N, C-alpha and C positions, 0 to 999 in steps of 0.2 A: 745215534752217537755224535753228536752237538750237543746234548743238553749234559751229556758224560764231560767231555771237553771243556764247558762252564763249570761246571763244577771241580773239575782238576785246576783249572786257571783260579781260583776262588780258595784252594788250598795249598798251593805254590804260594801263591801268593802270600796267606796265611803262617806260611811253614817259613819264607823266607822272614819275616816279623818277627817270630818265635827266634829262627839264629841269629839275627841282628839283636838280640836282647840279650841270650845266653853264651853268644860265642868269643871265644878271648877276642884280645885288642888287635891282633896280627891278622888271622883269619876271616874278623868282624865284617870287613866290610867288601871283600870278594865272595864269600859264601853270600849274602843276602842281595849280592849283587848280580852274581850268576843265577839264585833262584827266581828273584824278579825279572831277568832277560829271559826265563825260561817259560815264565807263567806269562808275558807278555807273548811271547811266539804262538802258546795254545790256545791266547786271547785271541793271536793276529787269524788262526787258522779258523777258529771255530766263527767270527767274523767272515772271511770270502768266502768258508762255506753255505754261509744262509745267504752272501751278497749273489755268489752266482744261483745256486738252488732255489733260496726262494723261501726254503722250510723256517720255522720259526722253530727257533730250538727254547724250549719251556723245561723252567725248576722251578717247584714247590718243599717248603718245608711249612710243618707247625713249629718247627724246636727250636726257632733262631728266637723271633721278635713274636710275645706275647697275644691272646687275642684273634691278630690282623694272618697270622702268619706272614711268610717271606719268600716274595714270588717277581720270579724274574720275565720275561717274556721276550728275548730278542728279535726282532724283525731285522728283515733290509735297513732301514733308516737306525734306528740303534746301533747295526751292524758298523755302517760307514765309520760312524764316532767311535766306536769301540776298536777300530781298524787302526783309525788313524794317532787314538791314545797308545794302542800296542806296539805302534813304531815310533813314536815319540819315545816312550817310557823304557825298549829298549835300549833306543841308542844313549838316553840319559843313563841308562844304567851303564853303558859298557865306556861313557866318559868317565864315569864316577872313579873309576876303576882306579883312572891315575890321577882326579884331582884329589888335591893338596889343601888343607883349609875351611876355613866359618864352620866349624864344628861339626861338619856331616858325617866324621869319622866315629863321632860319639856313640855310647849306647841306646841314648835318647832316639837320634836321629835317624843309627840304624834299621831300629825297628819299626821308627815312623812311616819312611819312604815306603818299605814295602806297601804298609796300609795307603797310601796318598795314591800310589800308584794304583791296586784294583781297586779304587774307588773310580780311578777316574776311568777303570776300563766296566765299570760293573752299574754305571749309574747309568746308559743309555741305555741297560737290559730290566731297569725295573721296570715292574706293572703293577704299581697301585700305591697307592697315595702313601699310606707309612712306611714301604718297603724304599720308594725314593727319595721322604724325608729323611726318611733313617743314613742312607748312603750315603744323599748331600750333604746332612750334617757333618758326620764323619771326613769326607771330604772336606767341606774347609776345618774341622778341628787341628785334622792332619797339617793341611796345608800349612795354616796357623801356626803352630809348632815347630814346622822344618824352617817360618822365616823368622822365626825369632831363636833359632841355637846357637846364636850368636851375638847374643843380647849383651854377654858381661866382656864383650869388647871391644864391642862399640854403640855408644849409646846411641846412636842414630837408628839402628837395627829396634831399638824398645820403642819407639814412636811409632816406625812405620808399622809395627804389630798392632799397635792400640790403632789406628787408623783403618788396618784390614781389620782387627775384632770388631770395629765399633760397625762397618760399611756391611760386614760377610754374618754380619745378626739383625742387622737392619731388611736386608735381603731374604734371608731364611724369615722372616718374619711376615714380608710380603705375600711369599710363595706358601708359605702353613695358612694363611689366612683366606688365602687364592683359590687352593689347591683341597682346603677343608668345603670349604663355601659351596662347590663343585658336586663334593662327594656326598654334603647333606642334602642335596637339593635332588642328586641323581637316585639315593638310595643305597649308592656303593660307592666301594674309594676302587674299587679298580677300574684300571682307566678303558680295557676294554665296555665296561657298564658304562662309564660317564664317555662316551665317545657315544655310545647307543642311545641314550638316553638326552644327548647337549640339543637335539632338532625341537624336545620340547621346554626345556628350560625359557624363563622367564628370561627377558631382553633386559633387564638388568643384571641380574643375575651374571649372565654369558661376558656381558661389558665390563662388568667390576673386577669378575674372575682376570678375565684375560688383562687389566691394565693392572693388579696387583701381583701378576707372573710373570709380566713386562720389567716391571720394579726389580721383583726379583732375581729374575735371569739376567735383565738389565744390568744390574751391579755384580753380577760375576762376571759377565764380559768385559765391566771395563764401559759401560757406554757414558758418554756424558750426558746430563750430569753427576752420574754415580761411578767417575772414574778416578777418585780420589787418592783412594789406596794403593790405587794399579803404581803409580809412577814413583811412589816409594818403597811399598814389598817387593814389586819386581829384584829394585836394583840391590836393593839390601840379599836377599833371600841367597844362599847356596847355587852356583851356576847350575846343576843338573835342577832344583827347584824352581830356579826363574824362568829354563827352559820347559818343563813341564804344565808349570802355571800360564804361561805366555800363548804358547803351540797347543795345550792340551786341553786346560783347563777354563779359560775362555772361549773353547766352540762348543763346553757345555751348556752356557747363556744364550746361543742362539740354535742352539737342540731346544731348552725347554720352549721356547717361547714359537718355534714350526710345530714342536710335538702338542703344546697348546691349543696355539693358534688354527693349526691346521689338522689335527689327528683328533683334539680331543673335541673341541667346539667348531669342526671342522668349517674354518673360516668366516666370516663375519664383514662385517658393514664397511664401507670403503674407511670410518673414520679412521678406523682401526689400525689399520696398514700408511692410511696418511700418517700418525700421529708414529708410526715404524719407521718411516720414511725421514718427515722430520728429524729425529732421534738422530739417526745414522746419518743424515747429513752435515748434525751440528757437532758428532760426535768425530768423521772422518773430517772435516777441517780443523775442530779446535786439538785434534790430534797430530794431524802433519803441521799446524802451525810452531807446535811446541818439540816436534821431532825436528823438525829442519833449526829448531834456533837452541836446543839441548846441547850444552859441551859436554857432559857425565854420559857415555854409550853406552850406559845398560839403559839413565832415564831414557835417552832417544830410543831405544828398542821399545821400550813400556809403552809410550806415549806413541811409537807408532804403532802399537796392537792395538791402541782407542781406534787411530785413524782406520788401521784397518778392518777392525769389528763394525765401525762407521759404513762400510763397504757392504760387507754383507748384511747387517741390517737393512742398507739400501736395496737389493737386491729381493732380500723375504718381502721386501714391506711391498717395493714395486711386484712380485709376485702373489701379494692380497689384493691388491690393489686390482691386480687386470684379472684377475679370480670376480674381485667384488661386480664387476665394470661387462664379466663375458666374454674377456678376451684370455678363451684356457689354455691356448696355443701357446698364447707371451707366456701366461703366468708360469707355464712350465719350466721355457728358458730359462725365464728371471730366476726362479728357487734353483733351476739347476743350477747358475751361473752365481748363487752365493753360495751352495753348499763344495762345488769345483774350488772357488776361492778360500773356503773354510780346507779344504784341504791340503791345498798349495798353500797358503799363510802357514798352516803347523810347517811343516815342509821347510819355509825358508825362515821361520823365525828361529825353530827349534834349534838350524845350524846356526843363527845370527848372535843369538842369546849363547851356544855353546861354545861359538869362535870368542865372543867378546869373552866370556867368564878364564878363558884360556890367556889369552892377552891381559887381561887382571892377575893371573896371576903369576903372568912374566915379567910384569912390571912393577905389579904390588898398586894402581892404579887405575882406573874409569875416565880417567877426564882425558878428553882428547888433546885438550890443552898441553898436556907433559909429557905426549906420547910421539910420535913421529919415527921413520925411518924401520918402520919395524917391518917392513917387505923382505927385507934382505935380512935380516938377521931370525927372520919366522917367516921364512917363506912357506911352509906348506900351512902356518893358522892364519896368514896377511891374503892366500888367493881364494882358500875359505868363504874368505871374513868376501871377496870381492864377488865371490859367487853369489851366497844371500845376499850382500847389495845389490846385485844387481836384478835378480829376481822381486827381493823391493822395491825397488824401481820398476817394477814394471818392466821389463828391457828384453826383445828376446835376443838367444834362443830362448830363454830361461822361462820355467811355469808361471809369472808371474802376468807377464805379456795378454797370457790367453783365457784366465780367472776373469780379470778387467775387460779384454775385448771383448767375450762375452755376454758382460752386464752393461757393456757399449753398447754391443748389438741390440738388448733387450730391450733397454732403453730409450735408444733409435725408430726401432719399430713402432713401438706405442704411439707416436706423431706421424701425419697430424691428427689430434683427434676433436671430436667435436664432444666428448667430455669433460666439461671444466675440471673433473679432478688428472687425468692425462696428463689435459693440455699444460697446467702449471706444474704438477706434479716431476715428470720427464725432463725437462728442459733446464730445472733446478736439480736435477739427478747427473745431468750431463756435465752441466757445469762445476760439477762439487768433484765428479769422476777425474775430471778434464783438470782442477786445482791441485786438487791430492796427487795427483800424477807427478805432477811438476814437482811439488814441494818435497815428491816420494823422492825424486832424481835430486834435488838438491839435497837432503837429505845423504843419499848414495855419496855423491860428491864430496862430501865435506866427510863423513865419518873414515871415506877412505884414502882420502888426499892427505888429511892431516891427521889420521892415526898410523895411516904406509908408507906413505911416501916422504922426502927430504930428510932432513937430516934430522937427531932427537936430538929432543930439546932438553932432557932430563939424566941423569945419569943412571937410573934405573932404566930407562928407557935404553940408554946408551950399550947397557951388559944385558938385555934379555936373549934369552935363547929359548929355541924351541921345544914346547911342551912335551911330556911324555905320549909315544904314540897311540894309547888306549882313547888321550882326550883325540888326536885329531882325527883320530878313524870313527871316531860319533859323532860327533860335527861333520864327517867327509861324508860317512854313508847318507845324511841328510841333503849335502851338500850335492852328491851323486844324481840324489834322483829331484833337485831343482831342473836340474839340467835335465834328465833323462823325462819328464813328465812335459818340460815345456819343449824338446823334440816329439816325443810321441804320445799325445796326451789321450791317444785313443786307450791305454791301458788303463785308465782307471775310469774315463767317460761314462764308460757303462753302468760302471756300478754306479757310481752317483746320479744317474736317470734315473736307473730301477728304483733308489733310494728316496730320491726326490718322488715318484708317480707312488711308491707303497703308502707315503705321509700323507699324499693326500687325493691317494682314490683319482687322479684322473686318468680317464680313457683317451687320451689323445694318443696321437701317435707321435711315434718317436720327433723328440725336438728337436735330432740333429744329424747330420747325414755322417753316414762313418768312411771308416779308412785313414791313409794319412790326409785327409783334406775332416776340415772341421765346416758345416755348409748347415744355419738354419733353412727346416724342409717348410717346404711352399715360401720363404722369405730369402732376399737378397743379400748377399752376403756369407762370404768363403774366406778359411782362414787354411792355410797349409803349412803347417808348422814345421816339419822337417825341409818342407822345398826350402822355407824362409829363412831355415840354420845354415841348409847346404848354402844359398845363396852370399850369407854372408860371410860364410868362411872364403869364397871364392873370391869377393871382394878382399876381404883381405890380405889373400895370400897377392894377390893384382897388387893391391897397392905397395904390399911390400916389396916384392918381383920388382916392379917398375922404379922406386927409392933403390932401388941396390943395381937397376942397370942406366939410371939415369945420375947415379953420384958422382959428383967429380972432385977428390982429392978425400982425407981423411972427413973426419966426423966429429965435430966437436962436441962432448958430452958435458952440461954441467949439473946439478944439483935442481929438484922438480921444488917449483915454485921459487926459483934465480930468476927465471927474465933472463935469462943468457948472461948475467955477471960471471966475472969471472972470481971473484970475494964474495962466498956465499955462507951466513955463519945462522945457526938456530933461533936467535933472533932477530932475524929481517925475512923468517917467513911466515907467514897466514897461520894465523890462529884458526881455531873452531870460533870462537865469540867472534874474531872478525870476519869470518867468514859466514854468518851469520846476522849479522849488524844492518845489511841492508833489508830481510824480512823483518824485522826487530823494528826499521827505522817506519816500514809499510802498513806492518799493520800496528803500528803502537800504540792506537784505542783498545784493540783490544789483549792488547801480550800485558800492554802497563808495567816496561821496565822500571827496575830502580836502580838508581846513580849514586854512589857513593865514591866521597871524593876523600883524599887524606893526605894530609900535608906534615911534613918531619921538620923542624929547622936547626941548626945546626947549636948548641952549645953556646959559643961566644956568642954568637949574634942572630936576633928571632926574625932580620931579615932577609938571611940570606937562606935558602931551601936546600937542604940536604937531602930528601927523598919524597917523592908524592906518586903516592896507589890508589888506583882510579877502578875501581868496580861496578859494575852492572849486575844483578841479577833478575829471574822473571820466575815468575811464582803464579801460582793455579789463580784466573779470576774466580773461579765459581768457590775454590775454598779461601776466598780470600772475601769475597761479599756475601756468600752463604755460609759454609761452612764453621768460619773461625766467628764470627758473632752470633750464630748459634753455640757454639761451645761454649763462648764466655756467658750466656744466659744460662747456659746449666750450669755454668759453677757457682754461677750469684744465685742460681734455685735453689743449688745444694748448701750454699753458705749458708740463705733464710734454713732451710729447713733442719739443720744443722742446731739454730738453735731453740728448735718446737721441745726436743725431748730433756724438759729439765731437768728433771726429774721432781717437776712440782702435782703430786694425786690431784690437785683439782682442776689441772689442765688436765690431763688427762681425761676425766669424767667426762669436762666438757666436751673432749674430743667425740667423744663414743655416743653424749645425748645428739650431739649433732650430726653423727653418720644414721643413729636408730632415727633420727625424723625424719633424714633423705630417702634411707629404705621403704620407709610407712609412708610415707609421700609418694615414690616411686611406684612401691604395690598396689597402696589402696587407688 
């Protein structure tokens, strides 16, 4: 039955794509969206069935791909990621029903978007090298086309698409070489055959393949320093697409690292996982710094994705490091924490990107400095942003708090240790988690306080009104899950534990005690999210009751950011730039902000200043010091290479002679 549902999911997705291509303009969006929602529903059902029963869904046909065939095998680990993609895909399609603009209603976008969603569902089920690379490349191409749908109206979209195209193809090339290397030395391209032969492969083959797939999957996940496409492409993509990319597609990068490192290669030496932890720590710190200082709401969320991917990689790396040093129980706890954060990040980041797109549609801007006062004008959308932001900041009783607490517990229980790797890596990981948590809280206060509170800073913000119901319904479902999973994480923890044990083959006892409390089996540490939520609710009610009972006289109400002033205008309020300025100053050596002062004078006299404009900007250090010089070098090389084909037959014959000599020397 599960195999049939998997086939039905694929067929419905293809049907949605065909409908999007041929249906009339008025019915194109609703028909393709609803068919895609049904396909996501089928995918979610088959994923839940596999997670609950443990039975593997298998589909194979020789008709689609020549020579190798098309092979799908959905196990518990893959089913977890399919369920995530299905939930995000369905909510994004509901949001799309009311979404207007960015070219998403065009015939091209309506046919490509269902294909993108279906590849997100099927990539975790691919069970051979050819099938995986085919689906992975299809996912990359469809997502690139969706990023570019609005390039005619906004020139920055084309630039973002160029960055994304280069980085995604670079990652695909690394994946191709790494997976082909494993398939060649294993004698088969089947994942099961590679896993069976991996223990007998030479050490250099295993290590080379792991580093290559880490580069390939890391580029898709937004791992530093391969992240430069993400803060460009995610903000410029249409709202539903940016939610799918950040909440579902980047997860598949983490999926691939674990699938190859633990599933196909069966683990590896400690240096593999130390490398993963180092890249994770760098991603978390770099992403959190830029999100705390960004004023573009969607760019802020994009850098936050890099931050949270870094935390996932910290958990994956800690798990591998624990396993390589003989701490099987801690290895399972760390991997469960990482996968739990994958689930919860998908939920709150999907909600946040959809909500940010709602704010952009209502106001025409993503710049926090031009917003303000939106909680009064858009109460539903504003409340959803608050819920998602609190989950992002890992505040109880939202879901982000649970996964980060569990990750913290896993790393703390690795100390003290006589192993040098653990003794160094775990305190660093704890410090990174603490620092990024503080920066995430600052980011939430900035986004919510500047964008939602106070007075509107521009006329479009003052005229903003609530978006169509389907838009806040799509993001509202995910926001509700943020609260539900934060209060009752036991709804999802058993599935995550089963997925982690499935991919690692771990025979350790269940690492977490059940019920309303989350406890680490055989270790100290306990969390009762439901009781914590109840305690917070009671404390709020007690404070509110005491305030009402002890209140003397009327309460004077003032505007937010007014500091109690009687007269308050929008120009007197904090801006997002000013709010992030202390962080910029503290980390100036890392962020390297640029400053520009423009002064204009009166025409009558150059000694009198008419206006002064001060602009500060932050660009990406890796882009500035690495990618831009590399791009300049490639342009220089291209200019030089264009001089070669000058039409001279003698020059062409000379090139041919040199090439022939080189071939003879190498072969001979």
